[in-house]
C-alpha positions as CSV (number, residue, x, y, z in Angstrom):
1,M,-92.6,12.2,69.0
2,R,-89.0,13.5,68.6
3,R,-89.5,13.0,64.7
4,R,-93.4,14.5,64.9
5,Q,-91.9,17.5,66.2
6,L,-89.0,17.8,63.8
7,I,-91.6,17.0,60.8
8,G,-93.7,19.5,61.9
9,G,-91.1,22.2,61.9
10,L,-90.1,21.5,58.4
11,W,-92.6,23.8,56.9
12,L,-90.4,26.5,58.5
13,F,-87.7,25.6,56.1
14,P,-88.9,26.9,52.8
15,V,-90.7,30.2,54.6
16,L,-87.3,31.0,56.0
17,L,-85.2,30.6,52.9
18,G,-88.5,32.6,50.9
19,F,-87.3,35.4,53.1
20,V,-83.1,35.1,54.0
21,V,-83.1,35.1,49.9
22,G,-85.5,38.0,49.1
23,C,-83.7,39.8,51.8
24,G,-80.5,39.7,49.9
25,S,-78.0,42.6,49.4
26,P,-79.4,46.0,48.3
27,E,-78.5,46.5,44.1
28,T,-75.8,48.9,44.1
29,T,-75.9,51.5,41.0
30,S,-73.3,52.5,38.3
31,E,-73.6,56.0,38.7
32,P,-70.6,57.8,39.8
33,E,-70.3,60.3,42.8
34,P,-70.9,63.9,41.9
35,V,-67.9,66.2,42.5
36,P,-67.9,68.4,44.7
37,P,-67.9,72.5,43.6
38,F,-64.6,73.0,45.3
39,K,-63.1,69.8,42.8
40,R,-65.0,70.7,39.7
41,K,-62.1,71.8,37.0
42,H,-63.2,74.1,34.2
43,T,-61.7,75.1,31.2
44,V,-60.9,78.8,30.9
45,I,-59.8,80.7,27.6
46,Y,-58.8,84.5,28.3
47,E,-58.7,86.8,25.5
48,V,-57.4,90.3,24.9
49,T,-57.4,92.1,21.5
50,G,-56.4,95.7,20.6
51,P,-53.4,97.5,19.2
52,G,-49.7,96.9,19.7
53,K,-48.5,95.2,23.3
54,A,-49.8,95.2,26.5
55,D,-49.1,94.3,29.8
56,I,-51.6,91.7,31.3
57,H,-52.4,90.1,34.4
58,Y,-55.0,86.7,34.9
59,W,-55.4,84.3,37.3
60,N,-55.2,80.6,36.8
61,D,-54.9,77.2,39.3
62,D,-51.3,78.8,40.6
63,G,-52.2,82.3,41.1
64,E,-52.0,85.5,39.6
65,V,-49.9,85.4,36.3
66,H,-48.0,88.8,35.2
67,L,-47.1,89.1,31.5
68,S,-45.5,92.3,30.2
69,K,-45.8,93.7,26.6
70,V,-47.3,91.4,25.3
71,S,-47.8,91.4,21.7
72,L,-51.9,91.5,20.3
73,P,-54.1,89.7,20.1
74,W,-53.2,87.1,22.8
75,R,-55.3,84.2,24.2
76,K,-54.5,81.9,27.1
77,K,-56.5,78.6,27.6
78,V,-56.1,77.3,31.3
79,T,-57.8,74.7,33.4
80,I,-59.2,76.1,37.3
81,T,-60.1,73.8,39.7
82,G,-63.7,75.3,41.8
83,S,-65.3,78.0,40.9
84,V,-62.9,80.9,42.2
85,P,-63.4,84.2,40.7
86,L,-61.8,84.7,37.5
87,T,-59.9,88.0,36.7
88,L,-58.1,89.5,33.4
89,S,-56.5,92.6,32.9
90,A,-54.5,94.4,30.2
91,M,-52.7,98.2,30.3
92,V,-51.0,100.2,28.1
93,P,-46.8,99.5,28.5
94,G,-46.3,103.2,29.0
95,F,-49.0,106.0,29.2
96,E,-49.1,106.3,25.7
97,T,-53.1,106.2,24.4
98,P,-53.8,104.2,22.4
99,A,-55.9,104.9,19.0
100,E,-58.2,101.7,19.2
101,P,-59.7,100.4,23.3
102,F,-58.2,97.0,24.5
103,T,-60.9,94.2,24.8
104,C,-61.0,91.1,27.2
105,T,-63.1,88.3,27.0
106,I,-63.6,85.6,29.8
107,V,-64.7,82.2,28.3
108,R,-65.6,79.9,31.0
109,D,-66.6,75.9,29.4
110,G,-67.6,77.3,26.6
111,K,-69.6,80.1,27.5
112,Q,-69.1,84.2,27.4
113,V,-68.8,85.2,31.1
114,A,-67.0,88.9,31.1
115,K,-66.3,91.1,28.2
116,E,-64.8,95.1,28.4
117,S,-63.7,97.3,26.3
118,K,-61.5,100.6,27.3
119,Y,-58.5,102.5,26.6
120,L,-55.2,102.6,29.0
121,T,-56.8,99.8,31.1
122,V,-59.2,97.1,30.5
123,T,-60.3,94.8,33.7
124,C,-62.5,91.9,33.0
125,N,-64.3,89.9,36.3
126,S,-66.5,86.8,36.4
């Protein structure tokens, strides 16, 4: 009697084995996790053109940077983390109006995001 019960239940073994194998662990994907916006790194190029010299102010990951009496043209490439507003300003060191305007330009990740031209003081914001 016991043997008949054992043989009668053997048909369940292949069914259960197929169920266990078929319900294995899900496939894992090799796609990287997306980087949250506040951790993304951006390449930023600040540029000021114009006559003579200028006092320049710009932002990087460490905060605001002040440069005095910089010969123009001037260009600085920085890496910024996150989507912080970008600011660049240039002003005449002294009170003499230049013959030509200053032009500031901001390029983020290869795309121009701000450009402005003015006399005495110019500011670009993005």
